[in-house]
C-alpha positions in Angstrom: 95.9 106.8 115.5 95.9 110.3 116.8 99.3 110.9 116.0 99.4 109.2 112.8 96.5 111.6 111.7 98.3 114.8 112.7 101.1 113.4 110.6 99.1 112.7 107.7 97.5 115.6 108.0 100.8 117.7 107.8 101.7 115.5 105.1 98.9 116.0 103.2 99.3 120.0 103.3 103.0 119.6 102.3 102.1 117.4 99.4 99.1 120.1 98.0 101.9 122.6 97.9 104.4 120.0 96.4 106.6 120.1 99.2 108.1 116.7 98.4 106.8 116.0 101.3 110.3 115.5 103.3 111.2 116.5 107.2 113.5 119.6 106.8 115.6 118.0 109.3 116.3 114.7 107.3 115.4 112.5 109.9 111.7 112.0 109.0 110.2 112.1 105.2 106.9 112.1 103.9 107.1 111.8 100.1 103.7 110.1 99.9 101.5 111.5 97.3 97.9 111.6 98.7 95.5 110.8 96.2 92.4 110.6 97.9 89.5 110.9 95.6 85.8 110.4 96.0 85.3 109.1 92.4 85.3 105.2 92.5 87.5 103.4 89.4 84.9 102.4 86.8 85.7 98.7 87.1 84.8 98.6 90.8 81.8 100.8 91.9 80.4 98.7 94.6 77.5 101.1 96.7 79.1 103.4 99.3 76.7 104.4 102.0 75.8 108.3 101.8 78.0 109.0 105.0 80.7 106.8 103.3 80.7 104.6 106.1 80.1 100.8 106.8 78.2 98.9 109.4 79.5 97.6 112.6 77.6 95.2 115.0 76.2 96.5 118.4 78.3 94.8 120.9 75.0 93.1 122.5 74.6 90.9 119.4 78.5 89.6 119.0 79.1 85.9 119.5 82.1 84.2 121.7 85.4 85.4 121.2 84.3 88.5 118.6 85.5 91.6 119.7 83.6 93.8 116.3 81.8 92.7 113.4 80.0 94.3 110.5 79.8 94.9 106.7 82.5 96.4 104.6 80.8 95.8 100.8 77.8 95.2 99.5 77.9 91.4 100.0 81.3 91.2 102.1 81.1 91.2 106.3 83.8 91.4 108.7 85.0 90.2 112.1 87.8 91.0 114.6 88.3 88.3 117.1 90.0 88.5 120.7 93.4 87.4 119.1 93.4 90.5 117.0 92.7 88.6 113.8 90.5 90.5 111.5 88.5 88.5 108.5 87.3 89.7 105.6 84.8 87.2 103.9 81.6 86.9 101.2 81.7 88.0 97.5 82.7 90.9 95.5 84.8 94.3 96.4 85.6 96.1 99.4 84.3 99.4 99.8 86.7 102.3 98.5 87.3 104.8 101.6 88.0 108.2 100.9 88.5 108.9 104.3 89.8 106.8 107.3 87.2 108.0 109.6 84.6 106.1 107.9 86.4 102.6 108.0 84.3 100.3 110.3 87.1 99.1 112.2 88.6 102.3 112.7 87.8 102.2 116.6 89.7 98.9 116.9 92.6 99.6 114.3 95.1 98.9 117.4 93.6 95.9 118.2 94.1 94.2 114.7 97.2 92.2 114.5 96.6 90.0 111.3 94.2 90.0 108.4 92.6 87.1 106.7 91.0 88.1 103.2 89.3 85.0 102.0 88.1 83.2 99.0 85.4 85.6 96.7 86.8 88.9 98.3 87.7 90.5 94.7 89.2 93.8 95.9 90.9 95.2 98.9 89.5 99.0 99.0 91.1 102.5 99.3 92.5 103.3 102.6 91.2 99.9 103.8 93.7 99.5 106.9 95.1 102.7 106.7 97.1 103.5 109.7 96.5 99.8 111.2 100.1 100.2 112.9 99.7 96.8 115.2 98.9 95.0 112.0 101.9 92.3 111.3 100.8 90.1 108.8 98.2 89.6 105.9 96.8 86.5 104.1 95.1 87.3 100.5 93.6 84.6 98.8 93.7 84.4 95.1 90.3 85.9 94.2 91.7 89.4 94.8 92.4 91.1 91.8 93.4 94.7 92.9 94.7 96.4 95.9 93.2 99.8 96.3 95.2 103.2 97.0 96.8 103.4 100.3 95.3 100.1 101.2 98.2 99.3 103.5 99.3 103.1 104.1 101.0 103.7 107.6 101.0 99.8 108.5 104.1 100.6 110.1 104.5 97.0 111.8 103.6 94.8 108.9 106.6 92.3 107.9 104.9 90.1 105.4 102.7 89.9 103.0 102.2 87.5 100.1 100.5 89.2 97.3 98.4 86.2 95.1 98.9 85.5 91.6 95.6 86.6 90.7 96.3 90.4 91.7 96.6 92.8 88.4 97.0 96.1 89.9 98.7 97.7 93.0 97.8 101.2 93.2 99.0 104.4 94.2 100.7 104.0 97.8 99.1 101.0 98.5 102.0 99.8 100.8 103.6 103.5 101.5 105.2 103.8 105.2 105.1 99.9 105.7 108.5 100.7 107.6 108.8 96.8 108.3 108.1 95.6 105.5 111.8 94.0 104.0 111.0 91.9 100.9 108.1 92.2 98.0 107.5 89.4 95.8 105.4 90.5 92.4 103.6 87.7 91.0 103.2 87.0 87.3 99.7 88.3 87.3 100.5 92.0 88.0 100.3 94.3 85.3 100.3 97.9 87.1 102.1 99.4 89.9 101.0 102.6 91.1 103.1 105.6 91.7 105.0 105.6 95.5 103.4 102.2 95.9 106.1 100.8 98.0 107.5 104.3 99.0 108.9 105.0 102.5 109.3 100.9 103.6 112.5 101.4 105.1 113.3 98.0 106.0 112.7 97.0 101.9 115.7 95.8 100.8 114.9 94.0 97.5 111.7 93.3 95.1 111.4 89.9 93.6 109.7 89.3 90.5 108.1 86.2 89.0 110.1 85.4 86.0 107.1 84.9 83.6 105.8 88.3 85.0 105.2 90.1 81.0 105.6 93.7 82.5 108.0 93.8 85.4 111.5 92.4 86.4 114.1 92.7 89.0 117.6 93.0 88.7 119.9 93.0 91.9 116.7 93.9 94.0 115.7 96.8 92.0 112.4 97.1 90.3 112.4 97.8 86.5 109.8 97.2 84.0 110.0 94.2 81.7 112.6 95.6 79.1 114.3 97.2 81.8 114.2 100.4 80.1 112.7 102.4 83.2 113.8 102.0 86.5 110.5 102.0 88.7 111.8 101.5 92.2 115.1 101.2 94.1 114.5 99.5 97.6 114.6 102.2 100.4 116.1 99.9 102.8 119.1 98.5 100.4 122.5 99.2 102.2 124.5 100.1 99.5 126.4 103.5 99.4 126.6 103.8 95.8 124.6 102.5 92.5 125.4 102.1 88.9 122.0 102.6 86.8 122.2 99.9 84.2 122.5 100.6 80.6 119.6 100.8 78.6 117.4 102.7 81.2 115.7 105.7 79.8 113.5 107.1 82.7 113.8 107.1 86.6 110.6 108.5 87.3 110.4 109.2 91.1 112.6 105.7 91.8 115.0 106.9 94.4 113.0 109.0 96.7 114.1 108.5 100.3 116.5 106.3 99.7 119.0 107.8 102.5 121.7 105.2 102.2 123.1 106.3 98.7 126.0 108.4 98.4 126.5 108.3 94.8 124.6 107.4 91.7 126.4 107.1 88.1 123.8 107.7 85.4 124.2 105.8 81.9 124.6 107.2 78.6 121.0 106.3 77.9 118.9 108.4 80.3 116.8 111.0 79.1 114.3 111.3 81.7 115.1 112.4 85.5 111.5 112.3 86.3 109.3 113.9 89.4 110.7 113.4 92.7 113.4 111.0 91.2 115.8 111.7 93.9 113.7 113.7 96.6 115.0 113.4 100.0 118.3 111.4 99.4 119.6 112.9 102.1 123.0 111.7 101.7 123.4 111.8 98.0 126.8 113.9 97.2 128.0 113.0 93.8 125.5 112.7 90.7 126.8 113.5 87.6 123.7 114.6 85.0 124.5 112.6 81.6 124.8 114.7 78.1 121.9 112.9 77.2 119.4 113.7 79.7 116.4 116.1 78.6 113.9 116.3 81.3 114.9 117.1 85.3 111.3 116.7 86.6 109.8 118.6 89.7 111.1 118.4 93.0 113.7 115.9 91.1 116.8 116.5 93.7 115.1 118.3 96.5 116.5 117.8 100.2 119.7 116.5 98.6 121.0 118.2 101.5 124.7 116.7 101.0 124.6 117.5 97.2 127.7 120.0 96.9 128.1 120.1 93.1 125.7 120.2 90.3 125.9 120.7 86.3 123.2 121.0 83.8 124.4 119.8 80.6 123.4 121.4 77.3 121.0 118.5 76.3 118.5 119.6 79.2 115.3 121.2 77.5 113.3 121.1 80.6 113.6 121.3 84.6 110.4 121.3 86.4 109.5 123.5 89.8 111.6 123.0 92.9 114.4 120.4 90.9 117.3 121.4 93.3 115.3 123.2 96.3 116.3 122.7 99.8 119.7 121.5 98.8 121.6 123.2 101.4 125.2 121.9 100.6 124.9 123.2 97.1 126.2 126.7 96.6 126.2 126.9 92.8 124.2 125.4 90.0 126.0 125.6 86.9 124.9 125.1 83.3 127.0 124.2 80.0 127.7 127.3 78.1 126.2 125.8 75.0 122.5 124.9 76.6 120.1 126.8 74.8 117.3 126.8 77.2 119.0 127.6 80.7 121.7 129.4 82.0 123.8 130.3 85.8 124.7 134.1 86.5 126.8 133.7 89.9 125.6 130.4 90.6 121.8 131.3 90.3 119.6 129.2 87.8 117.9 131.0 85.2 115.9 130.2 81.9 118.3 131.5 78.9 116.7 134.8 78.3 117.5 135.5 82.2 113.5 136.7 82.4 112.8 133.8 84.8 114.9 133.0 88.1 114.6 129.7 88.5 116.5 128.3 91.4 118.8 130.4 93.8 121.1 127.3 95.4 120.1 127.0 99.3 123.9 126.5 100.1 124.8 129.7 98.6 126.6 132.1 101.4 125.5 135.7 101.8 122.8 138.0 103.8 121.5 139.9 100.6 120.7 139.2 97.2 119.6 141.6 94.4 117.7 140.1 91.6 118.9 141.2 88.2 117.0 143.6 86.3 115.5 141.9 83.3 113.9 139.2 85.8 109.9 139.3 85.5 109.2 136.2 87.2 110.5 134.2 90.4 109.5 130.7 89.7 107.9 128.6 92.4 110.3 127.0 94.8 113.1 129.8 93.9 114.3 130.8 97.2 112.7 127.9 99.3 114.5 126.9 102.6 117.3 129.6 101.6 118.0 129.9 105.3 121.4 132.6 104.9 119.1 135.1 103.2 117.7 138.0 105.3 117.3 140.2 102.5 116.1 140.2 99.0 115.6 143.2 96.6 113.3 142.6 93.9 113.6 145.0 90.5 111.4 147.3 89.0 109.7 145.4 86.2 109.2 142.0 87.9 105.4 141.1 87.6 105.0 137.3 89.0 105.9 135.7 92.4 105.2 131.9 92.1 104.5 129.4 94.9 106.4 128.8 98.1 109.0 131.0 96.7 110.1 132.6 100.1 109.2 129.8 102.4 111.7 128.2 104.8 113.7 131.7 105.2 113.6 132.6 108.8 114.1 136.5 109.5 113.8 137.5 105.8 112.7 140.7 104.5 111.5 141.0 100.9 111.2 144.2 99.2 108.2 144.2 96.4 108.4 146.8 93.5 104.4 148.2 92.4 105.5 146.7 89.4 104.1 143.1 90.7 100.7 142.1 90.0 100.5 138.5 90.6 101.7 136.8 93.9 100.6 133.1 94.6 98.5 132.6 97.6 101.3 130.3 99.1 104.3 132.3 98.1 105.3 133.3 101.6 104.9 130.4 103.8 107.1 132.0 106.8 105.7 133.7 109.9 108.7 136.0 110.3 108.6 137.4 107.0 108.1 141.3 106.4 107.1 142.7 103.2 108.2 146.3 102.2 106.5 147.6 99.2 105.1 151.1 97.9 102.1 152.2 99.8 98.7 151.5 97.7 100.5 148.7 95.9 99.4 145.2 94.9 101.9 143.8 97.4 100.5 145.7 100.1 96.9 144.4 99.7 98.4 141.2 99.1 100.2 141.3 102.7 96.9 142.5 104.4 94.7 139.9 103.1 97.1 137.4 104.0 98.1 138.6 107.4 101.7 139.5 106.6 103.4 142.2 108.3 103.8 145.0 106.1 106.2 148.2 105.8 105.3 151.0 103.5 108.2 152.2 101.3 
């Protein structure tokens, strides 16, 4: 649990600054969207004790063969037996936990091998089985209507779960990091599947959907909405190296995150939205051609696509999110169609059309130094993120704003900041070895001192 907690703390920090949550070496990734919230959904509002904890019965009061027991809802009790079976019984919703520290069976979570949720339980609470890494199977009765946020997060040995035909909602990150889960069947009752619900399920090769589900469908093991206009989730463990997105699909918001087996993806002429994190951490993705119908490329859409070597933004694109092409270490240039009205490329660097905003310096671009062109007033979030070859960046007079995580992941980097800069994000320089050069008495000097960054006056 300590190791998992340490990992998840790091993940939460990365996500808080929108670093797609991917390990930089390509061997580990954490694209989970931690959505801790103290507010409960209005349709399941059991009373939570003031300290957020449930109760556990003193050891001397336990029955034969019972290791621990207590309550986990207003009218719910739990028992853990010597065989590692955790049973939830009673009526109503389980408590939603905002911190795994307060989960009542946390002290015994490494002893939990299986979970049985009996008839009468209506909701599996947020984070209920968070980090139960020894858990292998779950049996859920058909009184349960919702599975909460991160309910089975990091249950890395969970191989089997049957979702009953009473569940309507599978919430955000419900099964994230269930790395041994090989197959999931979505019953007819499900009407809502949250973002990242099955992210980082490395063994998952196929989604199956009940034919009479009115909201979702499956095609070749890939999860779609019913009309198949939205590709919701491509299974991470699917072994194919290439995939052709079917005609008719218009949206792929976060659908391919961490699909490390993919080398090539073909876009259909119908596609308009490549959403946030769509291909983030697809480490081996080398071949992708953005179709002439795409209008939006979301935040971190191709982040950590470390084998991506070519990329052309077509004329139709009107919006590009922060860090969309950051940490693409094999990408030497970002090209833009000359008739694009919103963006342009100058020496392989991505700018807005007016060249007042530098959007992305390609991480694979060679050269140790770079002088930002005159006329640029803002460095957008992640614009120089993970550009390891750079050792010196010169910023022109007239630039006023430096965004979030602009100079992170750049070892041995020296940055010269003019007196014109008056706005620097507090997370602009996540780099322990960075040295800021700027005029004495400037905003940059004050910023450096307040954030304990080495400073040299010019």
